[in-house]
All heavy atoms as an XYZ file, in Angstrom:
888
protein
N      93.428    117.530    161.750
C      92.748    116.796    160.712
C      93.107    117.405    159.363
O      93.081    118.612    159.198
C      91.235    116.858    160.907
C      90.734    116.049    162.071
S      90.913    114.312    161.719
C      91.054    113.670    163.349
N      93.425    116.565    158.432
C      93.812    116.992    157.093
C      92.683    116.650    156.117
O      92.255    115.500    156.054
C      95.102    116.281    156.675
C      95.498    116.544    155.270
N      96.037    117.741    154.872
C      95.402    115.783    154.161
C      96.277    117.690    153.569
N      95.895    116.520    153.114
N      92.207    117.636    155.420
C      91.074    117.447    154.505
C      91.544    117.366    153.054
O      92.496    118.030    152.654
C      90.095    118.604    154.650
N      90.849    116.557    152.276
C      91.082    116.453    150.836
C      89.912    117.099    150.103
O      88.784    117.079    150.576
C      91.185    114.982    150.415
C      92.387    114.298    150.969
N      93.536    114.116    150.240
C      92.630    113.759    152.189
C      94.432    113.488    150.980
N      93.900    113.255    152.175
N      90.181    117.684    148.947
C      89.123    118.179    148.076
C      88.575    119.552    148.392
O      87.760    120.072    147.649
N      89.013    120.150    149.502
C      88.557    121.485    149.877
C      89.771    122.406    149.960
O      90.908    121.951    149.976
C      87.781    121.470    151.219
C      86.512    120.649    151.090
C      88.640    120.951    152.354
N      89.531    123.691    150.004
C      90.619    124.664    150.049
C      90.867    125.096    151.502
O      89.954    125.148    152.310
C      90.259    125.908    149.227
C      89.831    125.617    147.801
C      90.989    125.161    146.950
C      90.615    125.080    145.498
N      90.134    123.823    145.038
N      92.133    125.424    151.807
C      92.490    125.886    153.149
C      93.814    126.627    153.080
O      94.600    126.441    152.156
C      92.598    124.713    154.125
C      93.350    123.528    153.584
C      94.743    123.533    153.499
C      92.665    122.416    153.115
C      95.422    122.450    152.972
C      93.344    121.332    152.590
C      94.727    121.358    152.523
O      95.402    120.289    151.995
N      94.058    127.449    154.087
C      95.355    128.092    154.260
C      96.208    127.197    155.143
O      95.703    126.308    155.835
C      95.191    129.469    154.897
C      94.490    130.442    153.975
O      94.649    130.376    152.757
N      93.697    131.325    154.540
N      97.508    127.424    155.181
C      98.451    126.567    155.912
C      98.034    126.288    157.360
O      98.135    125.139    157.804
C      99.864    127.160    155.843
C     100.879    126.426    156.673
C     101.009    124.950    156.301
C     101.953    124.237    157.238
N     101.526    122.920    157.631
N      97.558    127.264    158.146
C      97.200    126.940    159.537
C      96.086    125.895    159.655
O      95.896    125.313    160.715
C      96.733    128.282    160.113
C      97.345    129.318    159.244
C      97.428    128.694    157.865
N      95.365    125.634    158.573
C      94.246    124.699    158.603
C      94.523    123.444    157.772
O      93.618    122.679    157.474
C      92.979    125.391    158.096
C      92.719    126.691    158.791
C      92.799    127.887    158.099
C      92.425    126.729    160.141
C      92.573    129.099    158.737
C      92.197    127.939    160.791
C      92.273    129.116    160.090
N      95.782    123.223    157.406
C      96.139    122.079    156.574
C      96.090    120.761    157.340
O      95.714    119.726    156.800
C      97.525    122.275    155.974
C      97.936    121.146    155.063
C      99.308    121.372    154.452
O     100.029    122.288    154.869
O      99.651    120.605    153.556
N      96.521    120.768    158.594
C      96.463    119.559    159.405
C      97.506    118.518    159.050
O      97.306    117.334    159.306
N      98.619    118.928    158.473
C      99.696    117.997    158.129
C     101.016    118.556    158.657
O     101.402    119.666    158.299
C      99.769    117.797    156.623
N     101.704    117.796    159.529
C     102.932    118.321    160.125
C     104.153    118.206    159.215
O     104.400    117.162    158.616
C     103.115    117.432    161.361
C     102.465    116.149    160.990
C     101.341    116.498    160.071
N     104.878    119.281    159.086
C     106.194    119.288    158.470
C     106.859    120.604    158.835
O     106.198    121.554    159.252
C     106.154    119.068    156.956
C     105.240    119.994    156.177
C     105.697    121.204    155.682
C     103.922    119.635    155.936
C     104.860    122.039    154.966
C     103.081    120.464    155.218
C     103.560    121.660    154.741
O     102.727    122.486    154.040
N     108.168    120.659    158.711
C     108.928    121.822    159.138
C     108.812    122.918    158.085
O     109.562    122.963    157.131
C     110.391    121.438    159.368
C     111.181    122.562    160.005
O     110.623    123.564    160.437
N     112.486    122.407    160.060
N     107.839    123.818    158.303
C     107.591    124.879    157.342
C     107.711    126.264    157.964
O     107.375    127.253    157.343
C     106.207    124.720    156.721
C     105.101    124.827    157.758
O     105.411    124.841    158.965
O     103.933    124.889    157.361
N     108.155    126.325    159.216
C     108.305    127.608    159.883
C     107.032    128.125    160.520
O     107.036    129.162    161.167
N     105.906    127.408    160.358
C     104.655    127.816    160.993
C     104.630    127.433    162.459
O     105.549    126.784    162.977
N     103.583    127.839    163.156
C     103.505    127.543    164.590
C     103.037    126.121    164.886
O     103.128    125.654    166.010
C     102.628    128.557    165.320
C     101.175    128.532    164.887
O     100.737    127.543    164.269
O     100.467    129.506    165.191
N     102.508    125.403    163.890
C     102.164    123.995    164.049
C     100.915    123.693    164.849
O     100.610    122.535    165.105
N     100.158    124.713    165.256
C      98.989    124.458    166.115
C      97.958    123.555    165.452
O      97.367    122.718    166.109
C      98.341    125.772    166.550
C      99.178    126.530    167.555
C      98.497    127.802    168.012
N      98.291    128.692    166.875
C      97.193    129.405    166.675
N      96.199    129.361    167.525
N      97.087    130.172    165.614
N      97.719    123.698    164.159
C      96.735    122.860    163.494
C      97.299    121.545    162.985
O      96.563    120.692    162.509
N      98.622    121.369    163.108
C      99.254    120.147    162.616
C      98.960    118.954    163.514
O      98.828    117.838    163.052
C     100.767    120.328    162.509
C     101.160    121.397    161.509
O     100.298    121.844    160.733
O     102.334    121.792    161.512
N      98.920    119.184    164.819
C      98.684    118.104    165.781
C      97.919    118.676    166.971
O      98.441    119.476    167.724
C     100.009    117.511    166.247
C      99.834    116.429    167.255
N     100.745    116.180    168.225
C      98.829    115.540    167.451
C     100.337    115.172    168.983
N      99.169    114.776    168.527
N      96.684    118.253    167.116
C      95.847    118.677    168.234
C      95.792    117.516    169.205
O      95.324    116.430    168.872
C      94.433    119.074    167.757
C      93.587    119.526    168.927
C      94.528    120.159    166.698
N      96.299    117.731    170.411
C      96.386    116.662    171.409
C      95.015    116.366    172.007
O      94.130    117.229    172.005
C      97.367    117.072    172.499
C      98.775    117.224    171.989
C      99.713    117.695    173.075
C     101.104    117.887    172.494
N     102.004    118.546    173.408
N      94.835    115.143    172.522
C      93.567    114.808    173.198
C      93.225    115.841    174.268
O      94.088    116.254    175.045
C      93.840    113.437    173.813
C      94.897    112.840    172.930
C      95.762    114.008    172.515
N      91.985    116.289    174.264
C      91.528    117.301    175.219
C      91.694    118.729    174.736
O      91.090    119.638    175.280
N      92.523    118.955    173.715
C      92.703    120.291    173.148
C      91.636    120.550    172.099
O      91.020    119.625    171.575
C      94.080    120.442    172.495
C      95.226    120.449    173.450
C      96.571    120.655    172.752
O      96.661    120.503    171.509
O      97.529    120.959    173.452
N      91.426    121.817    171.797
C      90.476    122.210    170.759
C      91.194    123.064    169.723
O      92.073    123.847    170.047
C      89.323    123.014    171.355
C      88.445    122.216    172.281
C      87.315    123.072    172.822
C      86.456    122.255    173.751
N      85.346    123.054    174.286
N      90.780    122.889    168.486
C      91.302    123.699    167.389
C      90.230    123.753    166.314
O      89.649    122.726    165.967
C      92.580    123.080    166.817
C      93.252    123.945    165.781
C      94.069    125.000    166.163
C      93.069    123.714    164.428
C      94.676    125.807    165.218
C      93.682    124.504    163.476
C      94.480    125.556    163.882
O      95.088    126.355    162.933
N      89.943    124.921    165.808
C      88.926    125.054    164.761
C      89.619    125.194    163.405
O      90.409    126.118    163.197
C      88.034    126.273    164.993
C      86.938    126.355    163.939
S      85.885    127.817    164.044
C      85.210    127.657    165.665
N      89.327    124.251    162.522
C      89.839    124.297    161.162
C      88.850    125.064    160.292
O      87.644    124.958    160.473
C      90.008    122.881    160.599
C      91.095    122.093    161.276
C      90.818    121.284    162.369
C      92.403    122.155    160.824
C      91.817    120.555    162.999
C      93.404    121.440    161.439
C      93.104    120.642    162.524
O      94.097    119.932    163.131
N      89.366    125.801    159.334
C      88.536    126.521    158.382
C      88.825    125.954    157.000
O      89.920    126.116    156.463
C      88.846    128.018    158.420
C      88.056    128.890    157.463
C      86.568    128.815    157.762
C      88.541    130.332    157.557
N      87.860    125.234    156.460
C      87.969    124.642    155.135
C      86.950    125.320    154.241
O      85.788    125.467    154.594
C      87.716    123.143    155.185
C      88.689    122.377    156.040
C      89.992    122.687    156.288
C      88.430    121.174    156.753
N      90.559    121.750    157.106
C      89.621    120.806    157.410
C      87.314    120.361    156.906
C      89.724    119.667    158.192
C      87.419    119.228    157.687
C      88.614    118.885    158.318
N      87.373    125.716    153.061
C      86.537    126.461    152.143
C      86.128    125.571    150.972
O      86.975    124.963    150.334
C      87.312    127.688    151.640
C      86.437    128.685    150.974
O      85.228    128.599    151.026
N      87.060    129.659    150.334
N      84.848    125.473    150.727
C      84.344    124.687    149.602
C      83.963    125.633    148.476
O      82.991    126.364    148.577
C      83.118    123.871    150.019
S      83.474    122.655    151.270
N      84.744    125.605    147.408
C      84.392    126.406    146.240
C      83.771    125.490    145.186
O      83.511    124.312    145.445
C      85.615    127.167    145.712
C      86.738    126.261    145.247
O      86.549    125.021    145.194
O      87.815    126.781    144.918
N      83.529    126.006    144.011
C      82.887    125.221    142.949
C      83.704    123.970    142.627
O      83.150    122.891    142.400
C      82.675    126.090    141.692
C      82.182    125.260    140.526
C      81.692    127.219    141.994
N      85.030    124.067    142.647
C      85.879    122.912    142.341
C      85.771    121.819    143.400
O      86.059    120.658    143.130
C      87.332    123.358    142.195
N      85.363    122.169    144.616
C      85.185    121.180    145.681
C      83.889    120.394    145.527
O      83.737    119.327    146.109
C      85.166    121.864    147.056
O      86.343    122.566    147.293
N      82.956    120.932    144.788
C      81.644    120.316    144.645
C      81.564    119.362    143.481
O      82.571    119.034    142.838
N      80.371    118.891    143.203
C      80.186    117.919    142.127
C      80.489    118.504    140.745
O      80.265    119.684    140.492
C      78.709    117.536    142.252
C      78.071    118.614    143.040
C      79.124    119.229    143.881
N      81.016    117.641    139.888
C      81.302    118.024    138.510
C      80.115    117.719    137.609
O      79.081    117.223    138.070
N      80.262    117.969    136.324
C      79.148    117.804    135.384
C      78.586    116.384    135.310
O      77.407    116.200    135.039
C      79.755    118.204    134.034
C      81.019    118.906    134.342
C      81.459    118.485    135.702
N      79.397    115.360    135.560
C      78.901    113.986    135.466
C      78.613    113.361    136.836
O      78.325    112.174    136.915
C      79.901    113.116    134.693
O      81.153    113.110    135.345
N      78.682    114.167    137.913
C      78.374    113.688    139.265
C      76.903    113.921    139.571
O      76.214    114.658    138.877
C      79.218    114.434    140.309
C      80.695    114.130    140.186
O      81.033    112.970    139.908
O      81.505    115.056    140.382
N      76.440    113.292    140.651
C      75.111    113.604    141.179
C      75.152    114.957    141.853
O      76.030    115.785    141.587
N      74.256    115.180    142.793
C      74.182    116.482    143.454
C      75.326    116.724    144.431
O      75.585    117.857    144.816
C      72.861    116.602    144.206
O      72.836    115.681    145.287
N      76.012    115.638    144.856
C      77.011    115.756    145.917
C      78.223    114.879    145.634
O      78.136    113.898    144.910
C      76.407    115.323    147.261
O      75.225    116.034    147.533
N      79.339    115.262    146.249
C      80.552    114.443    146.233
C      81.070    114.340    147.664
O      80.741    115.166    148.514
C      81.653    115.018    145.308
C      81.231    114.938    143.854
C      82.014    116.437    145.692
N      81.881    113.327    147.918
C      82.438    113.116    149.252
C      83.954    113.215    149.195
O      84.590    112.734    148.251
C      82.017    111.757    149.791
N      84.520    113.844    150.216
C      85.964    113.982    150.356
C      86.365    113.442    151.719
O      85.652    113.598    152.700
C      86.382    115.450    150.248
C      86.107    116.059    148.913
C      85.068    116.884    148.584
C      86.858    115.886    147.722
N      85.129    117.239    147.269
C      86.235    116.634    146.717
C      88.011    115.173    147.411
C      86.719    116.697    145.423
C      88.488    115.233    146.119
C      87.847    115.996    145.143
N      87.538    112.856    151.788
C      88.054    112.277    153.030
C      88.771    113.323    153.873
O      89.447    114.203    153.338
C      89.033    111.147    152.681
C      89.685    110.407    153.840
C      88.655    109.545    154.555
C      90.848    109.552    153.342
N      88.615    113.232    155.190
C      89.522    113.934    156.098
C      90.082    112.901    157.064
O      89.449    111.888    157.357
C      88.854    115.104    156.834
C      87.796    114.721    157.840
C      88.135    114.422    159.153
C      86.456    114.698    157.489
C      87.166    114.084    160.084
C      85.477    114.364    158.402
C      85.845    114.063    159.698
O      84.886    113.727    160.612
N      91.316    113.124    157.524
C      91.984    112.159    158.393
C      93.075    112.846    159.186
O      93.478    113.962    158.876
C      92.573    111.007    157.573
C      93.591    111.463    156.565
N      94.932    111.519    156.848
C      93.452    111.910    155.298
C      95.585    111.972    155.792
N      94.697    112.221    154.827
N      93.559    112.154    160.183
C      94.652    112.664    161.001
C      95.987    112.275    160.379
O      96.103    111.253    159.715
C      94.546    112.090    162.409
O      95.670    112.456    163.171
N      96.996    113.087    160.637
C      98.350    112.812    160.145
C      99.331    112.564    161.277
O     100.530    112.569    161.051
C      98.861    114.011    159.335
C      98.725    113.855    157.863
N      99.374    112.903    157.130
C      97.991    114.564    156.971
C      99.062    113.018    155.861
N      98.223    114.018    155.729
N      98.863    112.400    162.521
C      99.838    112.344    163.620
C      99.464    111.330    164.672
O      98.700    111.672    165.581
C      99.964    113.724    164.247
C     101.088    113.822    165.224
N     102.394    113.887    164.835
C     101.107    113.832    166.566
C     103.167    113.965    165.909
N     102.402    113.937    166.958
N      99.960    110.147    164.715
C     100.530    109.413    163.594
C      99.404    108.808    162.764
O      98.419    108.325    163.319
C     101.386    108.338    164.246
C     100.738    108.092    165.568
C     100.094    109.400    165.976
N      99.549    108.826    161.487
C      98.461    108.466    160.577
C      97.880    107.089    160.857
O      96.666    106.937    160.989
C      98.952    108.544    159.121
O      99.424    109.864    158.868
C      97.839    108.204    158.141
N      98.700    106.056    160.961
C      98.171    104.694    161.119
C      97.431    104.505    162.435
O      96.342    103.937    162.468
C      99.287    103.670    160.984
C      99.720    103.510    159.558
C     100.509    102.221    159.349
N     100.857    102.105    157.959
C     102.101    102.138    157.510
N     103.103    102.251    158.333
N     102.326    102.038    156.219
N      98.018    104.954    163.536
C      97.363    104.777    164.840
C      96.067    105.582    164.882
O      95.036    105.092    165.348
C      98.304    105.182    165.996
C      97.579    105.112    167.333
C      99.534    104.288    166.024
N      96.096    106.797    164.396
C      94.884    107.622    164.398
C      93.793    107.021    163.513
O      92.623    106.994    163.891
C      95.196    109.046    163.941
C      95.853    109.874    165.029
O      95.976    109.377    166.172
O      96.229    111.024    164.751
N      94.170    106.525    162.339
C      93.178    105.894    161.464
C      92.622    104.631    162.115
O      91.414    104.391    162.081
C      93.805    105.571    160.093
O      94.288    106.785    159.522
C      92.790    104.962    159.152
N      93.479    103.830    162.740
C      93.014    102.639    163.451
C      92.094    102.997    164.614
O      91.292    102.176    165.050
C      94.195    101.822    163.971
C      94.926    101.097    162.870
O      94.350    100.720    161.863
N      96.218    100.914    163.041
N      92.197    104.215    165.111
C      91.341    104.689    166.203
C      90.066    105.354    165.698
O      89.259    105.834    166.482
C      92.112    105.675    167.085
O      93.267    105.067    167.621
N      89.890    105.416    164.393
C      88.671    105.984    163.824
C      88.724    107.474    163.582
O      87.684    108.102    163.379
N      89.911    108.068    163.587
C      90.023    109.511    163.378
C      90.085    109.832    161.884
O      91.102    110.253    161.339
C      91.246    110.062    164.108
C      91.177    109.941    165.626
C      92.467    110.439    166.258
C      89.994    110.715    166.173
N      88.978    109.588    161.218
C      88.819    109.922    159.808
C      87.323    110.071    159.557
O      86.496    109.658    160.372
C      89.421    108.852    158.889
C      88.804    107.498    159.042
C      87.672    107.145    158.325
C      89.340    106.571    159.921
C      87.091    105.897    158.477
C      88.776    105.316    160.080
C      87.645    104.983    159.364
N      86.988    110.675    158.471
C      85.577    110.834    158.130
C      85.421    111.416    156.751
O      86.388    111.557    156.000
N      84.182    111.745    156.419
C      83.869    112.286    155.104
C      83.267    113.674    155.205
O      82.509    113.969    156.128
C      82.885    111.381    154.367
C      83.401    110.006    153.969
C      82.291    109.193    153.338
C      84.570    110.130    153.012
N      83.607    114.498    154.247
C      82.982    115.799    154.051
C      82.113    115.649    152.813
O      82.607    115.278    151.749
C      84.030    116.898    153.797
C      85.024    116.978    154.951
C      83.361    118.235    153.531
C      86.260    117.787    154.606
N      80.824    115.895    152.946
C      79.921    115.808    151.804
C      79.654    117.220    151.308
O      79.197    118.075    152.074
C      78.609    115.098    152.179
C      78.921    113.676    152.644
C      77.641    115.101    150.998
C      77.741    112.928    153.180
N      79.977    117.460    150.043
C      79.787    118.782    149.437
C      78.679    118.657    148.397
O      78.789    117.891    147.441
C      81.085    119.291    148.776
C      80.860    120.676    148.175
C      82.234    119.311    149.779
N      77.610    119.418    148.611
C      76.467    119.432    147.698
C      76.532    120.697    146.847
O      76.887    121.769    147.347
C      75.148    119.382    148.493
O      75.148    118.186    149.277
C      73.937    119.374    147.584
N      76.226    120.557    145.594
C      76.271    121.688    144.679
C      75.322    122.809    145.092
O      74.262    122.565    145.683
N      75.717    124.028    144.773
C      74.905    125.205    145.094
C      73.502    125.049    144.487
O      73.339    124.724    143.319
C      75.570    126.459    144.545
C      74.865    127.748    144.962
C      75.559    128.976    144.403
N      76.948    129.064    144.781
C      77.392    129.655    145.900
N      76.546    130.166    146.747
N      78.681    129.695    146.158
N      72.493    125.226    145.327
C      71.113    125.136    144.877
C      70.541    123.726    144.885
O      69.356    123.546    144.624
N      71.362    122.717    145.194
C      70.903    121.326    145.187
C      70.535    120.800    146.571
O      70.215    119.621    146.719
C      71.971    120.413    144.581
C      72.122    120.612    143.089
O      71.135    121.037    142.449
O      73.215    120.344    142.560
N      70.575    121.641    147.607
C      70.258    121.211    148.969
C      69.003    121.919    149.475
O      68.674    123.019    149.040
C      71.423    121.507    149.899
N      68.325    121.259    150.439
C      67.153    121.896    151.050
C      67.599    122.826    152.185
O      68.801    123.042    152.382
C      66.147    120.836    151.535
C      66.676    119.955    152.657
O      67.680    120.327    153.327
O      66.076    118.886    152.898
N      66.664    123.374    152.937
C      66.999    124.333    153.994
C      67.797    123.701    155.127
O      68.410    124.404    155.929
C      65.729    125.019    154.563
C      65.042    125.835    153.491
C      64.780    124.000    155.161
N      67.826    122.363    155.209
C      68.595    121.653    156.242
C      69.922    121.133    155.695
O      70.565    120.305    156.325
C      67.771    120.494    156.805
C      66.470    120.925    157.383
N      66.370    121.627    158.564
C      65.206    120.789    156.918
C      65.108    121.888    158.810
N      64.374    121.396    157.822
N      70.310    121.608    154.513
C      71.566    121.249    153.840
C      71.588    119.806    153.356
O      72.648    119.259    153.086
C      72.776    121.543    154.725
N      70.449    119.173    153.230
C      70.359    117.815    152.690
C      70.145    117.889    151.183
O      69.324    118.686    150.713
C      69.215    117.051    153.342
C      69.450    116.766    154.816
C      68.317    115.940    155.380
N      67.066    116.676    155.321
C      66.319    116.964    156.393
N      66.670    116.564    157.589
N      65.195    117.646    156.254
N      70.855    117.049    150.426
C      70.648    117.056    148.971
C      69.195    116.721    148.632
O      68.612    115.810    149.213
C      71.582    115.955    148.472
C      72.558    115.729    149.573
C      71.861    116.082    150.843
N      68.613    117.455    147.716
C      67.210    117.244    147.330
C      66.979    115.909    146.626
O      65.884    115.366    146.665
C      66.746    118.377    146.423
C      66.559    119.680    147.145
C      65.838    120.686    146.234
N      65.600    121.908    146.967
C      66.376    122.994    146.881
N      67.414    122.983    146.082
N      66.102    124.053    147.586
N      68.003    115.371    145.966
C      67.824    114.139    145.194
C      68.199    112.870    145.977
O      68.349    111.807    145.400
C      68.628    114.200    143.895
C      70.126    114.296    144.132
O      70.546    114.596    145.266
O      70.894    114.077    143.169
N      68.335    112.974    147.300
C      68.728    111.836    148.136
C      67.628    111.561    149.152
O      67.250    112.435    149.923
C      70.065    112.126    148.857
C      70.414    111.002    149.812
C      71.178    112.334    147.845
N      67.118    110.317    149.156
C      66.100    109.921    150.134
C      66.722    109.483    151.454
O      66.173    109.709    152.522
C      65.246    108.767    149.596
C      64.422    109.175    148.388
O      63.998    110.349    148.330
O      64.221    108.336    147.505
N      67.878    108.815    151.374
C      68.545    108.326    152.569
C      70.051    108.322    152.317
O      70.503    107.897    151.249
C      68.087    106.896    152.891
C      68.731    106.339    154.140
S      68.113    104.699    154.586
C      68.910    103.681    153.361
N      70.819    108.801    153.298
C      72.267    108.798    153.165
C      72.840    107.558    153.840
O      72.452    107.209    154.954
C      72.875    110.033    153.817
C      72.537    111.319    153.106
C      73.125    112.522    153.802
O      73.351    112.477    155.031
O      73.350    113.521    153.115
N      73.744    106.895    153.165
C      74.477    105.768    153.722
C      75.940    106.019    153.400
O      76.333    106.052    152.239
C      74.010    104.452    153.106
C      74.794    103.216    153.517
C      74.655    102.954    155.016
C      74.345    102.017    152.721
N      76.726    106.232    154.434
C      78.140    106.534    154.257
C      78.933    105.276    154.590
O      78.763    104.685    155.652
C      78.594    107.672    155.200
C      77.703    108.896    155.039
C      80.051    107.991    154.990
C      77.704    109.508    153.674
N      79.811    104.867    153.683
C      80.631    103.696    153.910
C      82.066    104.012    153.509
O      82.308    104.538    152.423
C      80.106    102.516    153.094
C      80.705    101.220    153.510
S      79.905     99.707    152.932
C      78.879    100.150    151.593
N      82.983    103.741    154.405
C      84.410    103.941    154.129
C      85.073    102.569    154.187
O      85.061    101.917    155.222
C      85.022    104.884    155.172
C      86.504    105.034    155.036
N      87.068    105.863    154.101
C      87.529    104.473    155.707
C      88.383    105.796    154.211
N      88.687    104.959    155.185
N      85.625    102.121    153.088
C      86.274    100.815    153.025
C      87.777    100.999    153.214
O      88.407    101.749    152.470
C      85.994    100.159    151.674
C      84.520    100.076    151.346
S      83.686     98.916    152.379
C      83.596     97.544    151.289
N      88.316    100.331    154.219
C      89.728    100.466    154.518
C      90.163     99.294    155.388
O      89.336     98.657    156.041
C      89.972    101.787    155.260
O      91.337    101.970    155.504
N      91.443     99.018    155.409
C      91.982     98.002    156.314
C      92.306     98.704    157.630
O      93.086     99.656    157.663
C      93.247     97.345    155.723
C      93.855     96.382    156.721
C      92.916     96.652    154.418
N      91.678     98.245    158.701
C      91.857     98.831    160.023
C      92.310     97.733    160.983
O      91.741     96.647    160.992
C      90.527     99.435    160.550
C      90.013    100.511    159.605
C      90.662     99.941    161.966
C      90.816    101.777    159.585
N      93.321     98.003    161.788
C      93.741     97.075    162.830
C      93.280     97.646    164.165
O      93.928     98.516    164.744
C      95.255     96.894    162.817
C      95.734     95.829    163.800
O      94.934     95.395    164.666
O      96.902     95.418    163.702
N      92.137     97.169    164.633
C      91.553     97.700    165.866
C      92.422     97.425    167.091
O      92.224     98.036    168.140
C      90.156     97.124    166.068
C      89.187     97.603    165.008
C      87.830     96.950    165.126
O      87.690     95.977    165.892
O      86.906     97.415    164.447
N      93.368     96.509    166.988
C      94.271     96.232    168.107
C      95.323     97.319    168.266
O      96.028     97.349    169.271
C      94.959     94.880    167.916
C      93.968     93.747    167.998
O      93.225     93.632    168.970
N      93.924     92.922    166.959
N      95.434     98.188    167.272
C      96.426     99.266    167.309
C      95.713    100.612    167.295
O      95.805    101.375    166.346
C      97.376     99.143    166.119
C      98.196     97.875    166.158
C      99.097     97.773    164.963
C      99.891     96.471    165.011
N     100.700     96.284    163.810
N      94.974    100.895    168.369
C      94.302    102.186    168.463
C      94.411    102.739    169.874
O      94.779    102.027    170.809
C      92.861    102.085    167.983
C      91.947    101.393    168.966
O      91.732    101.897    170.062
N      91.416    100.255    168.592
N      94.114    104.012    170.013
C      94.233    104.696    171.295
C      93.176    104.274    172.299
O      93.307    104.503    173.482
C      94.061    106.217    171.101
C      95.145    106.891    170.331
C      94.863    107.582    169.153
C      96.458    106.890    170.773
C      95.843    108.240    168.456
C      97.453    107.531    170.075
C      97.142    108.213    168.922
O      98.131    108.853    168.230
N      92.105    103.678    171.828
C      90.932    103.485    172.665
C      90.935    102.176    173.440
O      90.102    101.992    174.323
C      89.677    103.590    171.801
C      89.596    104.871    170.977
C      88.392    104.820    170.051
C      89.542    106.076    171.868
N      91.829    101.264    173.123
C      91.876     99.989    173.837
C      92.529    100.145    175.195
O      93.530    100.860    175.352
C      92.673     98.963    173.039
C      91.980     98.313    171.858
C      92.933     97.328    171.186
C      90.721     97.597    172.264
N      91.992     99.454    176.180
C      92.667     99.368    177.470
C      93.860     98.438    177.292
O      93.716     97.329    176.808
C      91.733     98.804    178.547
C      90.639     99.779    178.894
O      90.854    100.998    178.772
O      89.559     99.324    179.290
N      94.992     98.866    177.678
C      96.198     98.041    177.494
C      96.677     97.528    178.818
O      96.643     98.065    179.813
C      97.274     98.864    176.809
C      96.773     99.355    175.458
C      97.910     99.624    174.516
N      97.461    100.295    173.340
C      97.027     99.669    172.269
N      96.946     98.384    172.218
N      96.660    100.352    171.204
């Protein structure tokens, strides 16, 4: 999984290319496990004109279209320091509604019986 808006070292980038690395985090096969380490610093969080939180996309890069059509994407919500309660929920939000608008071809995903 490749994350946007957060910091990471190469083993946690989640994007395949020939860089001399071992490639373990570039492509995790079904049934395999891999733990990514993404670091949220001040630049990853909300800016001066944002609310308490911002959202960043993460997605698969292998192969991008088929994985996205299979639902392998999501959001990382980063709340500013001191703006969340003890359960990590933003204090200024009564209800969270996450919506990702994209063109998806459900006929081209891993989950369909063929």
